[in-house]
TORGUDO-810379 format. One record per residue (C-alpha): residue in one letter; x, y, z. Coordinates in nm, 3 decimals. Example, Ala and Ser with C-alpha at 12.3 -4.5 7.8 and 13.67 -1.06 7.14 Angstrom:
2
(a (1.230 -0.450 0.780)) (s (1.367 -0.106 0.714)) 
END
This chain:
700
(x (4.070 -11.249 14.060)) (x (3.895 -11.291 14.388)) (x (3.675 -11.528 14.296)) (x (3.949 -11.756 14.090)) (x (4.057 -12.082 14.213)) (x (4.367 -12.163 14.131)) (x (4.592 -12.510 14.182)) (x (4.948 -12.343 14.238)) (x (5.092 -12.543 14.527)) (x (5.409 -12.442 14.695)) (x (5.552 -12.550 15.052)) (x (5.314 -12.773 15.246)) (x (5.006 -12.543 15.189)) (x (4.788 -12.501 14.852)) (x (4.755 -12.158 14.713)) (x (4.378 -12.178 14.634)) (x (4.298 -12.195 15.041)) (x (4.437 -11.878 15.092)) (x (4.258 -11.727 14.754)) (x (3.950 -11.782 14.891)) (x (4.051 -11.565 15.233)) (x (3.903 -11.215 15.272)) (x (4.173 -10.948 15.182)) (x (4.315 -10.687 15.407)) (x (4.421 -10.330 15.290)) (x (4.716 -10.239 15.432)) (x (4.843 -9.833 15.320)) (x (4.613 -9.931 15.008)) (x (4.760 -10.221 14.881)) (x (4.613 -10.503 14.944)) (x (4.768 -10.809 15.190)) (x (4.680 -11.140 15.342)) (x (4.877 -11.409 15.581)) (x (5.122 -11.553 15.363)) (x (5.322 -11.895 15.344)) (x (5.525 -11.918 15.714)) (x (5.740 -12.218 15.569)) (x (5.904 -12.017 15.293)) (x (6.154 -11.774 15.392)) (x (6.255 -11.490 15.121)) (x (6.011 -11.296 14.891)) (x (5.879 -11.517 14.623)) (x (5.679 -11.433 14.322)) (x (5.358 -11.622 14.350)) (x (5.066 -11.571 14.038)) (x (4.854 -11.324 14.218)) (x (5.117 -11.116 14.414)) (x (5.444 -11.153 14.636)) (x (5.472 -11.327 14.946)) (x (5.710 -11.181 15.178)) (x (5.822 -11.427 15.444)) (x (6.088 -11.298 15.713)) (x (6.175 -11.388 16.157)) (x (6.317 -11.235 16.410)) (x (6.360 -11.397 16.750)) (x (6.404 -11.066 16.948)) (x (6.146 -10.784 16.696)) (x (5.866 -10.660 16.832)) (x (5.737 -10.497 16.532)) (x (5.829 -10.561 16.137)) (x (5.772 -10.338 15.828)) (x (5.780 -10.371 15.456)) (x (5.951 -10.102 15.229)) (x (5.873 -10.120 14.899)) (x (6.045 -9.911 14.661)) (x (6.074 -9.815 14.277)) (x (6.356 -9.955 14.126)) (x (6.630 -9.771 14.214)) (x (6.520 -9.571 14.496)) (x (6.633 -9.464 14.804)) (x (6.317 -9.432 14.940)) (x (6.002 -9.682 14.962)) (x (5.712 -9.548 14.787)) (x (5.497 -9.744 15.053)) (x (5.575 -9.920 15.402)) (x (5.312 -10.180 15.517)) (x (5.351 -10.329 15.906)) (x (5.291 -10.674 15.922)) (x (4.971 -10.690 16.140)) (x (5.017 -10.901 16.472)) (x (4.823 -11.146 16.317)) (x (5.047 -11.232 16.072)) (x (5.294 -11.384 16.263)) (x (5.276 -11.746 16.380)) (x (5.579 -11.795 16.677)) (x (5.860 -11.568 16.558)) (x (5.821 -11.557 16.176)) (x (5.633 -11.272 15.971)) (x (5.444 -11.397 15.655)) (x (5.254 -11.186 15.390)) (x (5.147 -11.182 15.060)) (x (5.096 -10.873 14.913)) (x (4.884 -10.824 14.538)) (x (4.924 -10.632 14.233)) (x (5.273 -10.571 14.274)) (x (5.493 -10.552 13.961)) (x (5.801 -10.740 14.056)) (x (5.986 -10.595 13.769)) (x (5.954 -10.250 13.891)) (x (5.976 -10.346 14.285)) (x (6.270 -10.403 14.534)) (x (6.206 -10.416 14.911)) (x (6.382 -10.412 15.284)) (x (6.226 -10.415 15.583)) (x (6.287 -10.221 15.958)) (x (6.261 -10.395 16.216)) (x (6.237 -10.273 16.578)) (x (6.326 -10.406 16.917)) (x (6.537 -10.376 17.163)) (x (6.850 -10.149 17.221)) (x (7.150 -10.384 17.461)) (x (7.428 -10.390 17.331)) (x (7.577 -10.563 17.607)) (x (7.321 -10.810 17.573)) (x (7.361 -10.806 17.198)) (x (7.029 -10.619 17.121)) (x (7.111 -10.340 16.874)) (x (6.749 -10.296 16.708)) (x (6.729 -10.004 16.460)) (x (6.389 -9.931 16.304)) (x (6.582 -9.660 16.163)) (x (6.737 -9.854 15.962)) (x (6.683 -10.000 15.616)) (x (6.748 -10.395 15.692)) (x (6.850 -10.658 15.353)) (x (6.669 -10.944 15.367)) (x (6.941 -11.278 15.493)) (x (6.720 -11.440 15.193)) (x (6.670 -11.216 14.892)) (x (6.824 -11.399 14.595)) (x (6.923 -11.086 14.395)) (x (7.038 -10.781 14.594)) (x (7.008 -10.395 14.424)) (x (7.201 -10.098 14.535)) (x (7.567 -10.235 14.396)) (x (7.507 -10.330 14.059)) (x (7.822 -10.163 13.823)) (x (8.166 -10.277 13.955)) (x (8.357 -9.984 14.188)) (x (8.085 -9.755 14.214)) (x (8.078 -9.637 14.572)) (x (7.802 -9.790 14.768)) (x (7.624 -9.616 15.082)) (x (7.551 -9.956 15.212)) (x (7.187 -9.955 15.163)) (x (7.082 -10.268 15.009)) (x (6.734 -10.372 14.834)) (x (6.648 -10.723 14.743)) (x (6.490 -10.795 14.459)) (x (6.242 -11.066 14.316)) (x (6.333 -11.363 14.132)) (x (6.161 -11.572 13.846)) (x (6.389 -11.889 13.914)) (x (6.197 -12.008 13.535)) (x (6.531 -12.128 13.356)) (x (6.524 -12.383 13.156)) (x (6.775 -12.667 13.251)) (x (6.667 -12.872 12.989)) (x (6.836 -13.240 13.017)) (x (7.151 -13.092 13.143)) (x (7.321 -13.354 13.417)) (x (7.538 -13.258 13.678)) (x (7.897 -13.497 13.596)) (x (7.894 -13.636 13.958)) (x (8.241 -13.713 13.879)) (x (8.447 -13.956 14.125)) (x (8.682 -13.783 14.360)) (x (8.996 -13.911 14.244)) (x (8.883 -13.775 13.876)) (x (8.879 -13.421 13.968)) (x (9.137 -13.241 13.872)) (x (9.057 -12.829 14.040)) (x (9.082 -12.524 13.876)) (x (9.038 -12.211 14.127)) (x (8.980 -11.894 13.926)) (x (8.840 -11.590 14.003)) (x (8.552 -11.466 13.761)) (x (8.712 -11.119 13.718)) (x (9.081 -11.188 13.696)) (x (9.046 -11.439 13.479)) (x (8.892 -11.273 13.174)) (x (8.918 -10.899 13.258)) (x (9.237 -10.793 13.110)) (x (9.193 -10.649 12.710)) (x (9.414 -10.957 12.636)) (x (9.189 -11.183 12.688)) (x (9.052 -11.049 12.363)) (x (8.688 -11.050 12.482)) (x (8.399 -10.701 12.429)) (x (8.438 -10.482 12.692)) (x (8.137 -10.542 12.846)) (x (8.225 -10.886 12.869)) (x (8.522 -10.876 13.010)) (x (8.575 -10.994 13.412)) (x (8.268 -11.161 13.407)) (x (8.022 -11.508 13.430)) (x (7.999 -11.454 13.046)) (x (8.322 -11.334 12.998)) (x (8.440 -11.686 13.172)) (x (8.158 -11.913 12.980)) (x (8.342 -11.782 12.651)) (x (8.660 -11.948 12.745)) (x (8.513 -12.282 12.835)) (x (8.742 -12.432 12.456)) (x (9.016 -12.328 12.674)) (x (8.973 -12.471 13.014)) (x (8.833 -12.790 12.774)) (x (9.192 -12.751 12.644)) (x (9.383 -12.754 12.965)) (x (9.190 -13.056 13.033)) (x (9.077 -12.959 13.422)) (x (8.786 -13.118 13.532)) (x (8.618 -12.895 13.805)) (x (8.627 -12.508 13.860)) (x (8.633 -12.389 14.188)) (x (8.515 -12.017 14.165)) (x (8.637 -11.814 14.441)) (x (8.334 -11.563 14.604)) (x (8.005 -11.573 14.367)) (x (7.817 -11.431 14.661)) (x (7.643 -11.132 14.652)) (x (7.946 -10.901 14.821)) (x (8.022 -10.485 14.783)) (x (8.393 -10.467 14.651)) (x (8.364 -10.071 14.734)) (x (8.296 -10.184 15.140)) (x (8.680 -10.146 15.219)) (x (8.732 -9.896 14.947)) (x (9.090 -9.724 14.992)) (x (9.299 -9.505 14.783)) (x (9.667 -9.558 14.804)) (x (9.871 -9.304 14.563)) (x (9.627 -9.270 14.289)) (x (9.512 -9.662 14.283)) (x (9.196 -9.780 14.468)) (x (9.209 -10.019 14.725)) (x (8.882 -10.201 14.737)) (x (8.782 -10.586 14.794)) (x (8.843 -10.747 14.478)) (x (8.855 -11.105 14.631)) (x (8.499 -11.093 14.782)) (x (8.544 -11.227 15.108)) (x (8.267 -11.041 15.282)) (x (7.977 -11.172 15.199)) (x (7.627 -10.890 15.190)) (x (7.370 -11.181 15.079)) (x (7.421 -11.551 15.088)) (x (7.112 -11.647 14.862)) (x (7.266 -11.368 14.524)) (x (7.497 -11.396 14.312)) (x (7.679 -11.087 14.256)) (x (7.564 -10.876 14.018)) (x (7.830 -10.710 13.873)) (x (7.974 -11.022 13.794)) (x (7.702 -10.983 13.519)) (x (7.776 -10.905 13.148)) (x (7.429 -10.737 13.155)) (x (7.158 -10.604 13.384)) (x (6.958 -10.927 13.449)) (x (6.704 -10.734 13.720)) (x (6.426 -11.004 13.777)) (x (6.607 -11.299 13.605)) (x (6.873 -11.258 13.822)) (x (7.129 -11.540 13.776)) (x (7.056 -11.649 13.417)) (x (7.428 -11.582 13.299)) (x (7.586 -11.766 13.581)) (x (7.364 -12.053 13.542)) (x (7.414 -12.083 13.153)) (x (7.779 -12.077 13.243)) (x (7.692 -12.414 13.483)) (x (7.504 -12.557 13.205)) (x (7.796 -12.538 12.937)) (x (8.042 -12.695 13.163)) (x (7.854 -12.955 13.243)) (x (7.756 -13.036 12.904)) (x (8.163 -13.039 12.864)) (x (8.210 -13.276 13.160)) (x (8.370 -12.998 13.357)) (x (8.205 -12.975 13.758)) (x (8.149 -12.611 13.957)) (x (8.240 -12.556 14.298)) (x (8.140 -12.193 14.507)) (x (8.421 -12.104 14.741)) (x (8.212 -12.008 15.021)) (x (8.237 -11.726 15.347)) (x (7.980 -11.840 15.626)) (x (8.243 -11.788 15.893)) (x (8.205 -11.381 15.896)) (x (7.978 -11.111 15.694)) (x (8.060 -10.793 15.553)) (x (7.873 -10.646 15.819)) (x (8.226 -10.655 16.048)) (x (8.251 -10.554 16.428)) (x (8.051 -10.248 16.636)) (x (8.269 -9.984 16.404)) (x (8.108 -10.222 16.067)) (x (7.810 -10.108 15.884)) (x (7.446 -10.220 15.955)) (x (7.273 -10.329 15.683)) (x (7.135 -10.661 15.797)) (x (7.186 -11.019 16.050)) (x (7.211 -10.709 16.340)) (x (6.919 -10.524 16.249)) (x (6.688 -10.887 16.253)) (x (6.863 -11.135 16.564)) (x (7.221 -10.952 16.580)) (x (7.292 -11.204 16.923)) (x (7.173 -11.495 16.727)) (x (7.411 -11.480 16.391)) (x (7.698 -11.334 16.549)) (x (7.973 -11.484 16.814)) (x (7.918 -11.217 17.067)) (x (8.173 -11.224 17.411)) (x (7.961 -11.183 17.737)) (x (8.016 -10.765 17.654)) (x (7.865 -10.757 17.386)) (x (8.129 -10.677 17.198)) (x (8.240 -10.924 16.862)) (x (8.457 -11.235 16.852)) (x (8.652 -11.206 16.575)) (x (8.785 -11.561 16.461)) (x (8.762 -11.459 16.099)) (x (9.050 -11.227 16.163)) (x (8.757 -10.972 15.985)) (x (8.607 -10.803 16.223)) (x (8.274 -11.118 16.295)) (x (8.176 -11.432 16.340)) (x (7.892 -11.628 16.293)) (x (7.710 -11.835 16.523)) (x (7.707 -12.125 16.298)) (x (7.591 -12.366 16.513)) (x (7.292 -12.209 16.682)) (x (6.972 -12.356 16.502)) (x (6.844 -12.076 16.328)) (x (7.220 -11.998 16.123)) (x (7.212 -12.411 16.013)) (x (6.903 -12.349 15.921)) (x (6.989 -12.083 15.730)) (x (7.372 -12.212 15.611)) (x (7.155 -12.584 15.466)) (x (6.867 -12.372 15.324)) (x (7.146 -12.132 15.129)) (x (7.306 -12.461 14.978)) (x (7.031 -12.634 14.893)) (x (6.880 -12.380 14.700)) (x (7.301 -12.346 14.468)) (x (7.219 -12.668 14.414)) (x (6.872 -12.698 14.303)) (x (6.832 -12.383 14.136)) (x (7.201 -12.319 14.033)) (x (7.332 -12.721 14.041)) (x (7.583 -12.664 14.193)) (x (7.849 -12.945 14.217)) (x (8.058 -12.850 14.546)) (x (8.161 -12.640 14.791)) (x (8.457 -12.470 14.998)) (x (8.421 -12.363 15.264)) (x (8.690 -12.076 15.387)) (x (8.773 -12.080 15.760)) (x (8.577 -12.382 15.754)) (x (8.664 -12.530 16.132)) (x (8.506 -12.155 16.234)) (x (8.155 -12.430 16.147)) (x (8.305 -12.682 16.439)) (x (8.283 -12.360 16.705)) (x (8.004 -12.397 16.947)) (x (7.854 -12.034 17.029)) (x (8.134 -11.961 17.299)) (x (8.364 -11.951 17.048)) (x (8.499 -12.294 17.162)) (x (8.591 -12.595 16.911)) (x (8.328 -12.888 16.943)) (x (8.378 -13.255 16.930)) (x (8.088 -13.290 16.712)) (x (7.992 -12.971 16.518)) (x (7.587 -13.052 16.437)) (x (7.604 -12.806 16.119)) (x (7.858 -13.015 15.976)) (x (7.754 -13.324 16.082)) (x (7.418 -13.199 15.947)) (x (7.565 -13.093 15.580)) (x (7.713 -13.433 15.568)) (x (7.428 -13.662 15.545)) (x (7.161 -13.407 15.428)) (x (7.027 -13.574 15.120)) (x (7.006 -13.275 14.912)) (x (7.361 -13.264 14.998)) (x (7.419 -13.589 14.896)) (x (7.648 -13.605 14.550)) (x (7.799 -13.255 14.590)) (x (8.146 -13.250 14.724)) (x (8.225 -13.042 15.079)) (x (8.589 -12.896 15.122)) (x (8.707 -12.777 15.377)) (x (8.956 -12.463 15.485)) (x (9.059 -12.683 15.819)) (x (9.219 -12.380 16.040)) (x (9.029 -12.041 16.104)) (x (9.245 -11.681 16.187)) (x (9.154 -11.778 16.592)) (x (9.461 -12.043 16.589)) (x (9.261 -12.344 16.526)) (x (9.420 -12.578 16.292)) (x (9.253 -12.907 16.124)) (x (9.452 -13.062 15.875)) (x (9.408 -13.450 15.906)) (x (9.136 -13.410 16.262)) (x (8.858 -13.163 16.112)) (x (8.563 -13.391 16.175)) (x (8.495 -13.557 15.813)) (x (8.199 -13.784 15.882)) (x (8.313 -13.986 15.581)) (x (8.200 -13.681 15.356)) (x (8.442 -13.334 15.462)) (x (8.746 -13.307 15.242)) (x (8.997 -13.096 15.320)) (x (9.236 -12.799 15.209)) (x (9.557 -13.023 15.232)) (x (9.775 -12.715 15.409)) (x (10.041 -12.990 15.497)) (x (10.081 -13.102 15.167)) (x (10.205 -12.734 15.020)) (x (10.417 -12.675 15.336)) (x (10.611 -13.023 15.305)) (x (10.630 -12.973 14.907)) (x (10.741 -12.656 14.926)) (x (11.019 -12.731 15.140)) (x (11.077 -13.050 14.997)) (x (11.114 -12.936 14.630)) (x (11.351 -12.611 14.713)) (x (11.587 -12.934 14.870)) (x (11.540 -12.859 15.210)) (x (11.716 -13.128 15.448)) (x (11.504 -13.390 15.623)) (x (11.165 -13.362 15.416)) (x (11.213 -13.677 15.192)) (x (10.965 -13.799 15.542)) (x (10.716 -13.601 15.482)) (x (10.717 -13.561 15.074)) (x (10.722 -13.971 15.052)) (x (10.337 -13.917 15.295)) (x (10.211 -13.630 15.072)) (x (10.246 -13.752 14.718)) (x (10.114 -14.082 14.830)) (x (9.834 -13.965 15.030)) (x (9.949 -13.843 15.371)) (x (9.799 -14.160 15.512)) (x (9.947 -13.999 15.850)) (x (9.631 -13.760 15.846)) (x (9.350 -13.982 15.663)) (x (9.262 -14.269 15.804)) (x (9.037 -14.473 15.582)) (x (8.667 -14.376 15.784)) (x (8.782 -14.034 15.697)) (x (8.791 -14.113 15.283)) (x (9.146 -14.198 15.290)) (x (9.313 -14.027 15.015)) (x (9.027 -13.902 14.903)) (x (8.983 -13.701 15.168)) (x (9.299 -13.509 15.036)) (x (9.287 -13.179 14.832)) (x (9.642 -13.137 14.734)) (x (9.768 -12.747 14.599)) (x (10.059 -12.604 14.615)) (x (9.957 -12.287 14.538)) (x (9.605 -12.087 14.543)) (x (9.493 -11.733 14.606)) (x (9.608 -11.696 14.944)) (x (9.989 -11.636 14.862)) (x (10.247 -11.688 14.632)) (x (10.156 -11.751 14.266)) (x (10.334 -12.096 14.140)) (x (10.551 -11.851 13.893)) (x (10.615 -11.617 14.200)) (x (10.709 -11.927 14.422)) (x (11.035 -11.971 14.238)) (x (11.110 -11.583 14.167)) (x (11.050 -11.462 14.514)) (x (11.242 -11.566 14.856)) (x (10.992 -11.260 15.036)) (x (10.683 -11.121 14.983)) (x (10.582 -10.753 14.843)) (x (10.274 -10.638 14.928)) (x (10.371 -10.298 14.902)) (x (10.100 -10.207 14.723)) (x (9.821 -10.314 14.945)) (x (9.950 -10.008 15.162)) (x (10.006 -10.235 15.487)) (x (10.403 -10.133 15.473)) (x (10.390 -10.522 15.391)) (x (10.331 -10.632 15.716)) (x (10.007 -10.814 15.557)) (x (10.050 -11.168 15.388)) (x (10.231 -11.499 15.514)) (x (10.598 -11.478 15.591)) (x (10.668 -11.839 15.590)) (x (10.605 -11.908 15.203)) (x (10.932 -12.165 15.162)) (x (10.975 -12.003 14.878)) (x (11.299 -11.986 14.605)) (x (11.441 -11.699 14.398)) (x (11.651 -11.884 14.222)) (x (11.905 -11.679 14.262)) (x (11.757 -11.341 14.205)) (x (11.454 -11.132 14.361)) (x (11.196 -11.092 14.121)) (x (11.198 -11.082 13.733)) (x (11.513 -11.084 13.548)) (x (11.679 -11.152 13.131)) (x (11.945 -11.402 13.265)) (x (11.891 -11.711 13.132)) (x (12.028 -11.971 13.318)) (x (11.815 -11.884 13.615)) (x (11.491 -11.778 13.380)) (x (11.573 -12.161 13.255)) (x (11.598 -12.276 13.628)) (x (11.328 -12.128 13.750)) (x (11.098 -12.291 13.467)) (x (11.243 -12.667 13.571)) (x (11.098 -12.550 13.933)) (x (10.790 -12.519 13.812)) (x (10.783 -12.845 13.582)) (x (10.894 -12.997 13.901)) (x (10.620 -12.840 14.123)) (x (10.361 -12.938 13.903)) (x (10.423 -13.282 13.747)) (x (10.475 -13.334 14.178)) (x (10.123 -13.263 14.215)) (x (9.950 -13.457 13.955)) (x (10.086 -13.779 14.012)) (x (10.031 -13.713 14.393)) (x (9.713 -13.913 14.528)) (x (9.444 -13.708 14.655)) (x (9.264 -13.428 14.426)) (x (9.499 -13.176 14.286)) (x (9.451 -12.856 14.289)) (x (9.619 -12.478 14.154)) (x (9.583 -12.190 14.045)) (x (9.442 -12.001 13.778)) (x (9.670 -11.877 13.503)) (x (9.948 -12.113 13.657)) (x (9.955 -12.346 13.316)) (x (10.158 -11.964 13.196)) (x (10.374 -11.809 13.426)) (x (10.066 -11.623 13.591)) (x (10.279 -11.377 13.854)) (x (10.219 -11.118 14.143)) (x (10.478 -10.911 14.138)) (x (10.558 -11.140 14.438)) (x (10.228 -10.969 14.551)) (x (10.115 -11.285 14.815)) (x (9.794 -11.143 14.950)) (x (9.657 -10.966 14.658)) (x (9.236 -10.945 14.834)) (x (9.256 -10.567 14.735)) (x (9.407 -10.506 14.411)) (x (9.136 -10.448 14.088)) (x (9.457 -10.437 13.800)) (x (9.700 -10.652 13.644)) (x (9.861 -10.747 13.976)) (x (9.574 -11.002 14.013)) (x (9.404 -10.994 13.641)) (x (9.563 -11.256 13.409)) (x (9.805 -11.168 13.131)) (x (9.678 -11.392 12.854)) (x (10.000 -11.242 12.665)) (x (10.166 -11.497 12.908)) (x (9.964 -11.807 12.711)) (x (10.221 -11.742 12.397)) (x (10.566 -11.636 12.553)) (x (10.507 -11.974 12.791)) (x (10.334 -12.209 12.576)) (x (10.571 -12.497 12.590)) (x (10.479 -12.424 12.971)) (x (10.140 -12.439 12.917)) (x (10.149 -12.765 12.697)) (x (10.377 -12.934 12.957)) (x (10.064 -12.852 13.205)) (x (9.798 -13.012 12.928)) (x (10.055 -13.307 12.920)) (x (10.076 -13.355 13.312)) (x (9.695 -13.296 13.310)) (x (9.657 -13.587 13.045)) (x (9.924 -13.828 13.138)) (x (9.779 -13.851 13.580)) (x (9.434 -13.865 13.396)) (x (9.563 -14.164 13.179)) (x (9.692 -14.349 13.459)) (x (9.419 -14.492 13.703)) (x (9.709 -14.645 13.929)) (x (9.853 -14.276 14.008)) (x (9.510 -14.178 14.104)) (x (9.326 -14.490 14.330)) (x (9.375 -14.847 14.441)) (x (9.373 -15.051 14.169)) (x (9.299 -15.447 14.177)) (x (9.630 -15.650 14.241)) (x (9.887 -15.615 13.992)) (x (9.973 -15.937 13.821)) (x (10.345 -15.894 13.842)) (x (10.312 -15.911 14.255)) (x (10.397 -15.530 14.249)) (x (10.226 -15.324 14.516)) (x (10.017 -15.092 14.520)) (x (10.247 -14.771 14.577)) (x (10.675 -14.895 14.690)) (x (10.842 -14.617 14.791)) (x (11.256 -14.602 14.682)) (x (11.581 -14.459 14.757)) (x (11.858 -14.467 14.558)) (x (11.878 -14.851 14.562)) (x (11.528 -14.963 14.484)) (x (11.291 -15.014 14.844)) (x (11.490 -14.912 15.057)) (x (11.400 -14.491 15.070)) (x (11.663 -14.316 15.257)) (x (11.508 -14.092 15.520)) (x (11.845 -13.911 15.621)) (x (11.844 -13.549 15.700)) (x (12.141 -13.590 15.368)) (x (11.893 -13.783 15.151)) (x (11.771 -13.535 14.802)) (x (11.578 -13.878 14.640)) (x (11.257 -14.005 14.674)) (x (11.092 -14.240 14.397)) (x (10.736 -14.398 14.403)) (x (10.567 -14.653 14.200)) (x (10.234 -14.690 14.147)) (x (10.096 -15.055 14.010)) (x (9.808 -15.211 13.957)) (x (9.527 -15.335 13.726)) (x (9.271 -15.130 13.588)) (x (9.024 -15.437 13.480)) (x (9.063 -15.795 13.440)) (x (9.215 -15.806 13.075)) (x (9.368 -15.533 13.078)) (x (9.760 -15.514 13.138)) (x (9.945 -15.387 13.463)) (x (9.922 -14.995 13.512)) (x (10.291 -14.907 13.635)) (x (10.416 -14.581 13.681)) (x (10.816 -14.464 13.821)) (x (10.823 -14.184 13.915)) (x (11.188 -14.046 14.028)) (x (11.242 -13.704 14.198)) (x (11.640 -13.557 14.281)) (x (11.579 -13.237 14.490)) (x (11.983 -13.220 14.493)) (x (12.182 -12.933 14.393)) (x (12.404 -13.163 14.251)) (x (12.326 -13.502 14.003)) (x (12.284 -13.885 14.160)) (x (12.299 -14.250 14.052)) (x (12.001 -14.451 14.145)) (x (11.881 -14.777 14.036)) (x (11.524 -14.831 13.938)) (x (11.319 -15.147 14.035)) (x (11.358 -15.441 13.843)) (x (10.995 -15.586 13.709)) (x (10.959 -15.986 13.532)) (x (10.805 -15.849 13.241)) (x (10.834 -15.524 13.043)) (x (11.117 -15.230 12.968)) (x (11.065 -14.890 13.161)) (x (11.031 -14.593 12.919)) (x (11.116 -14.247 12.984)) (x (10.839 -14.024 12.931)) (x (10.911 -13.728 13.144)) (x (11.249 -13.549 13.216)) (x (11.222 -13.198 13.335)) (x (11.579 -13.151 13.315)) (x (11.541 -13.100 12.916)) (x (11.370 -12.784 12.785)) (x (11.126 -13.057 12.596)) (x (11.112 -13.265 12.876)) (x (10.817 -13.474 12.735)) (x (10.937 -13.726 12.517)) (x (10.827 -13.737 12.178)) (x (10.957 -14.079 12.131)) (x (10.982 -14.246 12.504)) (x (11.327 -14.368 12.563)) (x (11.391 -14.752 12.678)) (x (11.541 -14.737 13.016)) (x (11.725 -15.010 13.225)) (x (11.917 -15.028 13.555)) (x (12.132 -14.749 13.645)) (x (12.051 -14.385 13.544)) (x (12.198 -14.047 13.610)) (x (11.942 -13.808 13.787)) (x (12.052 -13.453 13.660)) (x (12.039 -13.152 13.949)) (x (11.660 -13.039 14.026)) (x (11.484 -13.270 13.814)) (x (11.193 -13.536 13.751)) (x (11.182 -13.814 13.580)) (x (10.874 -14.053 13.514)) (x (10.865 -14.391 13.313)) (x (10.597 -14.590 13.240)) (x (10.611 -14.960 13.108)) 
END
């Protein structure tokens, strides 16, 4: 082996030149200096390259474990000569990556007031580990000892291509991997329920629904047992997964079977098949904090490497908490920036991810002292990074520290935003609150008051009425108040400002009139979403009336509160068919989604109307809004013209449709009717009656 040459190349160096250097032997293992520009643990033809960096460490030791063991079978300290700058790198030869796990001991100063908390007694997880051992089975209590595993990134993508859909053609379906298919009603094999494979098996359903993008709630390695509690015999856990253990590794317990050193294969198969069905895949990523929490939290990774580099610390050495979860990552420190960029590049190049939604993204724009930055280097860098050039960057443009940037998030003409104002304004409008017409008109037409052309105009807006955080669409019209008692916080958690309406009864009821009204309100909400400029997003299960029993903060509920009950698809099949139709309708009518060439009939791109055409009424007593979209898709095609009539009043009103010089209005949707989609479009002219709390859609 010593005299054998290889052409294996990695990073900026040729392996062959290292191959010819003499070996060192440490604790019975042959070693050499490694590849310093290749972070993490990487298999090479004759061994494993281990690279890690720390600004303030005085010594680092590599720990090697047999699989499943907590005590290392060997400790290999990095010689001082294996260190360049702050980077330690070493090749260890003749390791069977199928049989080993690894971690580090890191020695250095202990001075908490200045942010130094080194502890060489701790086993430290490599932040760049591509797979994590120690918590593979969902719901198994962990003692927070995590080891890395060396991964073979040899998945064959063949000729698979990313869809690269234009923003205006995207319809996002927010999905929790476990909750989507874990319930027995999913009719999947037990080992596949609640896994990447279970989601892959449901792709025909997703395709039938018509959505064009799946946004997966956190799939980076997290430990659901990290905050495990017991509430009267009901286990509560970190079900959502917004406490990251390792940013480069997929969540091990989301795989239907042990993948060992082929970690990620099941997720890659899911992504590949979604792409083959022209569906994009976005990841909900959490770079604003980690699972290590504050001073009382566990100590297993960043704290032990460079606590005062990776986290924002107060002058006294305590953790700033702009995340609401105990700590805040120091995202604009150059070292942390580099890690985040490398992480996203890794998920794009190795998993072919199409977009990222950044949780509490305003934290990514805070300086090291927590203050907001006018021109955050991390956000700018992500906007212009060439590997990220085609992916969607979506910001949750607020944080727990009170910074709210909806409409003002630094965009660099690349970033999109979860439009929280769309959610709040449209909820208030749809339930009939007075004085909401002007705001609703702005939200439906792409929020021009928030997004300028320099921000990407309406394409910057991710429109949504609900998401994982809050009421489901069903519960939005079944509950006036949140019901989070099962979370064991005396119902003090979760948002109190929901703009919801129970339609006359709190919770589930057998009253046919109330249920009919609720069904209509849900249809009104989804119809409004599908006819709004910007990118629509809705929550899994909305299409068949999924309920969380009024819980608007089900982060800890790994049970039927959060799991989809697929029996609802049978009982609410008409609602599912309506959602399908409205998704298809949106994709069929480009005038709704984007600016087209000028209308041949001389109609404006967008026009707003009151009960009288072209005269919108923004008074506090008004409850009617009409929106007309018009344009020519191509030179040889007829105008695409859509008129949406929305009455949020509890009484009927008379309106007049706009006159057009060519063609007739055809009514295609009327949410007041039980069969809301008209099998045969009805020709309508002039004055019409809008029934209470209903929407009609007309086309020419």
